[in-house]
LODOKE-980203 format. One record per residue: residue number from 0; x, y, z of N, C-alpha, C in turn. Coordinates in Angstrom, 2 decimals. Example, Ala and Ser with C-alpha at 12.3 -4.5 7.8 and 13.67 -1.06 7.14 Angstrom:
<nodes>
(node 0, (13.19, -5.69, 7.80), (12.30, -4.50, 7.80), (13.20, -3.30, 7.80)) (node 1, (12.85, -2.25, 7.08), (13.67, -1.06, 7.14), (12.90, 0.03, 7.87)) 
</nodes>
This chain:
<nodes>
(node 0, (109.41, 100.83, 93.91), (109.96, 99.77, 94.78), (109.82, 98.45, 93.90)) (node 1, (110.89, 97.68, 93.93), (110.82, 96.38, 93.20), (111.26, 95.23, 94.24)) (node 2, (110.28, 94.44, 94.48), (110.49, 93.37, 95.52), (110.47, 92.02, 94.85)) (node 3, (111.43, 91.18, 95.19), (111.50, 89.87, 94.56), (111.07, 88.82, 95.51)) (node 4, (110.29, 87.91, 95.19), (109.78, 86.83, 95.89), (110.20, 85.49, 95.38)) (node 5, (110.23, 84.54, 96.24), (110.78, 83.18, 95.74), (109.60, 82.52, 94.99)) (node 6, (108.45, 82.79, 95.40), (107.25, 82.11, 94.82), (106.58, 83.10, 93.80)) (node 7, (106.42, 82.81, 92.51), (105.82, 83.72, 91.56), (104.44, 84.20, 91.94)) (node 8, (103.55, 83.39, 92.44), (102.28, 83.70, 92.79), (102.28, 84.82, 93.75)) (node 9, (103.25, 84.79, 94.77), (103.26, 85.91, 95.74), (103.56, 87.21, 95.07)) (node 10, (104.42, 87.25, 94.02), (104.70, 88.49, 93.36), (103.46, 88.97, 92.50)) (node 11, (102.74, 87.99, 92.05), (101.47, 88.39, 91.38), (100.52, 89.08, 92.26)) (node 12, (100.34, 88.49, 93.50), (99.41, 89.04, 94.49), (99.93, 90.45, 94.88)) (node 13, (101.23, 90.57, 95.03), (101.71, 91.89, 95.43), (101.52, 92.88, 94.47)) (node 14, (101.73, 92.56, 93.19), (101.50, 93.39, 92.06), (100.03, 93.79, 92.04)) (node 15, (99.20, 92.89, 92.22), (97.73, 93.24, 92.15), (97.37, 94.21, 93.26)) (node 16, (97.83, 94.02, 94.65), (97.54, 94.76, 95.75), (98.11, 96.21, 95.55)) (node 17, (99.38, 96.23, 94.83), (99.94, 97.56, 94.64), (99.14, 98.42, 93.61)) (node 18, (98.61, 97.60, 92.73), (97.71, 98.27, 91.63), (96.40, 98.79, 92.23)) (node 19, (95.79, 98.06, 93.13), (94.65, 98.53, 93.80), (94.91, 99.65, 94.66)) (node 20, (96.07, 99.66, 95.41), (96.48, 100.78, 96.20), (96.69, 102.10, 95.50)) (node 21, (97.33, 101.93, 94.26), (97.36, 103.17, 93.37), (96.16, 103.65, 92.95)) (node 22, (95.21, 102.78, 92.57), (93.79, 103.16, 92.25), (93.13, 103.99, 93.27)) (node 23, (93.24, 103.46, 94.51), (92.59, 104.21, 95.73), (93.17, 105.40, 95.91)) (node 24, (94.54, 105.51, 95.99), (95.18, 106.74, 96.26), (94.90, 107.78, 95.12)) (node 25, (94.89, 107.31, 93.90), (94.57, 108.18, 92.71), (93.17, 108.81, 92.82)) (node 26, (92.25, 107.87, 93.15), (90.81, 108.40, 93.32), (90.78, 109.45, 94.43)) (node 27, (91.40, 109.12, 95.59), (91.42, 110.02, 96.67), (92.07, 111.41, 96.37)) (node 28, (93.09, 111.36, 95.57), (93.76, 112.67, 95.09), (92.78, 113.39, 94.20)) (node 29, (92.10, 112.61, 93.30), (91.04, 113.49, 92.43), (90.07, 113.99, 93.18)) (node 30, (89.52, 113.32, 94.35), (88.47, 113.94, 95.20), (88.99, 115.11, 95.97)) (node 31, (90.21, 115.16, 96.31), (90.78, 116.30, 97.03), (90.94, 117.48, 96.15)) (node 32, (91.39, 117.26, 94.98), (91.64, 118.36, 94.09), (90.28, 119.00, 93.55)) 
</nodes>
């Protein structure tokens, strides 16, 4: 997904949250396997 925001800082926050979500999902998958 590629989302464009009018304010750059919103995009930075979105990228950070997406990174955190990927980390959480990744660790969950590692625990399940």
